[in-house]
C-alpha positions, -999 to 999 in steps of 0.1 A, spaced: 164 -168 -13 192 -186 -37 218 -160 -48 210 -170 -85 182 -151 -87 179 -121 -104 152 -96 -86 145 -65 -112 136 -31 -94 102 -29 -111 81 -13 -91 76 22 -78 41 27 -53 34 65 -39 3 65 -12 -16 103 -26 -45 120 -11 -39 112 28 -35 147 39 -68 173 32 -42 203 30 -19 189 1 -2 213 -24 -14 182 -51 -48 196 -71 -43 159 -91 -17 135 -99 18 148 -99 28 133 -133 62 145 -133 71 122 -108 68 93 -131 93 75 -145 88 52 -173 116 32 -173 99 17 -138 75 -13 -152 51 -5 -127 44 29 -111 14 30 -86 -7 56 -71 -22 46 -38 -53 66 -32 -52 72 5 -79 62 22 -113 46 17 -125 44 55 -152 24 73 -175 38 94 -174 30 131 -199 31 164 -177 48 195 -183 30 222 -170 42 256 -141 22 255 -134 13 216 -145 20 180 -163 -9 161 -162 -5 124 -191 -18 102 -173 -24 70 -190 3 50 -159 23 32 -162 57 18 -137 76 -3 -120 103 22 -92 117 -7 -103 151 -26 -127 132 -55 -123 162 -79 -86 159 -74 -82 125 -78 -114 118 -106 -121 90 -130 -115 114 -157 -80 123 -144 -70 88 -138 -82 76 -175 -60 105 -186 -33 98 -167 -33 63 -179 -35 69 -213 -3 91 -213 13 67 -190 5 32 -195 28 16 -166 8 37 -145 -18 15 -121 -41 32 -93 -52 17 -62 -75 24 -34 -59 16 0 -86 9 30 -83 14 71 -62 43 79 -34 56 100 -30 56 136 -56 45 167 -86 65 152 -88 40 123 -88 5 141 -99 -30 128 -123 -39 154 -155 -61 142 -178 -82 163 -196 -100 131 -171 -113 104 -195 -121 80 -214 -90 79 -184 -69 80 -172 -90 49 -210 -86 29 -206 -45 37 -169 -43 28 -177 -59 -4 -205 -42 -15 -190 -4 -3 -156 -11 -25 -174 -26 -49 -198 6 -54 -166 29 -51 -148 7 -78 -182 9 -104 -182 45 -99 -148 48 -110 -151 24 -140 -188 38 -152 -182 42 -188 -148 40 -192 -129 22 -220 -103 12 -196 -99 1 -158 -96 32 -137 -93 14 -102 -64 -16 -105 -64 -31 -70 -67 -22 -33 -42 -21 -3 -50 -29 33 -34 -4 57 -47 -9 93 -20 5 120 -45 -9 150 -59 -39 151 -85 -55 182 -91 -85 166 -68 -108 152 -88 -139 139 -113 -117 130 -88 -93 111 -69 -123 90 -107 -141 79 -123 -105 71 -95 -90 50 -84 -126 34 -122 -132 27 -125 -93 9 -91 -96 -12 -102 -130 -21 -136 -116 -33 -126 -85 -53 -104 -107 -73 -131 -139 -76 -155 -114 -95 -131 -98 -111 -131 -63 -92 -94 -59 -91 -63 -75 -106 -36 -64 -73 -36 -65 -39 -12 -58 -12 -11 -53 26 10 -30 44 23 -40 76 42 -23 103 62 -34 138 31 -30 159 11 -53 138 35 -74 118 21 -108 135 -14 -102 119 -2 -95 90 20 -122 88 -5 -145 98 -27 -126 68 -3 -131 43 2 -170 56 -35 -178 51 -41 -157 16 -9 -154 2 -20 -166 -32 -42 -135 -31 -17 -109 -24 4 -97 -50 31 -72 -26 40 -61 7 43 -28 19 61 -29 50 66 4 68 101 6 77 96 41 89 72 27 121 105 14 138 139 29 146 165 17 121 196 42 126 220 30 102 219 4 72 230 -23 89 199 -24 107 180 -16 77 195 -46 59 191 -66 83 150 -62 89 146 -68 53 163 -102 51 140 -111 81 108 -96 66 119 -119 35 115 -151 51 83 -138 67 65 -129 34 81 -155 9 72 -151 -25 49 -174 -44 52 -160 -78 71 -167 -105 76 -138 -118 89 -120 -87 110 -139 -63 104 -112 -36 70 -94 -34 85 -73 -3 84 -37 -9 105 -13 13 89 19 23 102 51 33 78 84 47 76 118 42 50 124 65 66 153 93 53 130 119 75 99 110 105 117 110 134 104 132 131 65 128 152 62 98 170 87 78 168 93 41 204 85 33 199 55 55 174 42 35 187 50 0 215 35 9 203 0 21 179 1 -9 208 4 -32 223 -24 -18 199 -47 -17 192 -38 -54 226 -51 -62 225 -81 -41 195 -91 -58 169 -91 -34 146 -56 -35 115 -57 -63 115 -17 -55 99 5 -26 71 28 -23 69 62 -3 43 74 21 35 100 2 29 120 -19 12 149 -4 46 157 15 71 146 -9 76 177 -32 70 203 0 98 186 18 116 189 -19 132 155 -13 144 138 -43 129 106 -27 103 106 -54 122 110 -81 146 77 -71 154 57 -98 151 18 -94 183 15 -112 202 37 -91 
């Protein structure tokens, strides 16, 4: 990336809804920083149906909501967005861990089912609203069994949702174990993908230098195609206790601070709001101009 390009830190994203025992009964509007151009809440997760065999699970592309609909209803989102013009709401599809793999034997049936089921979710939210309730989708599979079908299915799904005007934002959430597949997806469909949420918490990074080196290497794997954002790679931190020990909060914040100073980082995301307040971490209040 050219050193004379200024990358403004303009986006903060936070996953919410994945923990059924969360203390949140709605959106934590108190964490919204009005100085951040885009503040995204990512609803986790819309999960697909699976047929289980003796050796694997095969998904059919039919997605349904697995967050508390009453806590994150259309009415609540409408109120939130009216009061906070910088807020957007995204649906994350897939799920965490090996229980929610991407695996299909028929790509065309999967795309048809996925488009129809996600359209139904979005239409249900947007029904009778004077504003767009759902702004986009996020692809978050952490296990992939069929590389070729993954690229084809998710790429076509994102493309169709955008062409039909159902979403304006699409992101992908790669991690170390599935980086190759997501990199290929981005390469083939990058003009449909707006943000890359890389899960830095998915691998051990013991110091700031390791964090910075990884970010710089990944920025070459996911080069921006957008004139308004010279970089679309977002750094991710997790407050989920199951992710503890991979990268410390101090290392992450120090690394982000350096990347901001070097005009390389457009923003960050956190997984997720369901844990952040409980742990008392200042990460959710992290100012983009820190």
